[in-house]
N, C-alpha and C positions, 0 to 999 in steps of 0.2 A: 239191822241188815235191810237193805233195800234191793229188791229184785226187779229188774226191768223185764217185763213179759211182752214179747212182740212177735208178730208173724215173721216167717222166713223172708229174708231180703230187706227187712226194715233196718235203716241206718240208725242204730241206737247210740252212736257216738256223741251226737249233740245233746241228747238227753243226759247221758252219763257225764259229759263235760259240765253241764249246768249243775247236776247234783254234786259233783266234785267241788266245783267253785263255791257253791252254797255251803256245803258242810265244812270245807276247809277254811275258806275266807271268813264267812259270816259267823260260823260256830266254833271254829278252832279245833275241829276233829282231824285226826289222822285218817286218811281215806285209803282203803285197799280196794282196788278194782279187780274183779274176777271175771275175765272173759271166758265164758263157758266153752266157746269154740276152741280156745287154747287147751283147756282141760281135756276135751274130747280128742283133740289132735295128739296130745301126749299119750293118752291112754291107748288110743288105737293106732298110734304111729302113722298119722295122716299128714301128708305134706300140705301145710297151710300157706306156703309162700304164694304171694300174689302171682296170678297168671294172666294171660291175655283175656281169659274168660272167667269172670267172677262166678258165673253160674256153675262152672265146673268145680270150683273150690267149694261152693255151697253144697253141691251134689255130693262131693266126697264127705263133707261133714254130716250131712243127713244120713248117708249110708253108714258112717261110723257110729253115729248116735243110735240109729235103729239097731245095728248089730250089737252094740253095748247093751241095750235094753233087752234084746232077745237072749243074749248069752247069760245075762243075770236073771232073766225071767221077771223083770221089774221095769215098769214104765218110768220109774223114778230113778233109774240107775245114774243118770247124769247128775241129778241132785245129790246123790251119794258122793260123787266126785267133788262137788262143791263143799259138802260137809267135811270130807277128808282134807281138802285144801285149807279150809278155815282152821281145822284142828292143827294142821302142820304149822300154820302161821302163829297160832296161839302158843303152841309148844315152843317154837323158836323164840317167841316173845318172852316166855317165862324163863328161858335158859340164857337170856342176854340181860344186859343192864338197862333195859327199857323200863321207864317208870310204870308202876302198876296202876296208877291213876290216869294214865293217858286215855283220852276219849278217841274211840276208833269206830268207824262205820265201814261195813263191807257193802260194795255195790256189785251185784251179780248181773252180768250182761250176757246174754239174755236167755231166759227160760222159754221153752216152747210147749211143754206138756202140762196139763192140769195136775197130774200126779207129782210132778216136780215141785210145783208150788205147794201142794198138800203136804209133802214130806218136809219141806223147809218150814212150813207153818207149824207142823206137829213137833218138829225138833226145836225150833227157836221161839215158839209161842208169840207173845206180844212184842218181842224184839225183832220180829220179821214183818216186813210189809212189801206187798207187791203193788200197793196203791199209796204212794207217799203223801198225797194231799189229804187223805182221810185217815192217816195212820196215827195211832196213839203212841207209837214208839218214837216219834220225832221230838227233838228238843224244842224248847220254847223259842229259840232263835230262828226256827223254821216256820213254826205255826203262827 
């Protein structure tokens, strides 16, 4: 799993697109992108449709993420959404005819809080990286 960690307002789509291209084309991985904003939007029922003012959409997401953390009493509440989403994907995968040996990478876009990174690192260990170039979890086709 690769997590893109970036400040608010950073366009992470180009970084994500490069990772998708590299993992899928060069390494033959199935790629699952997880846009954190979508998970927050679903959980908090936030309207994520593009508006005339991108800063208003971002403000709604910040407020929803903050509210989620406050209501759960955990600064890593958003990372818990990511973990639940990955578990759902894996459960679906085991209940379908997908080959068990398929190679899959999750690209999480994008984390904001250090506690989110910490929880994902604690949960996934060496299979998690928020710094792809220095990661030990990357396959040989990347390194």
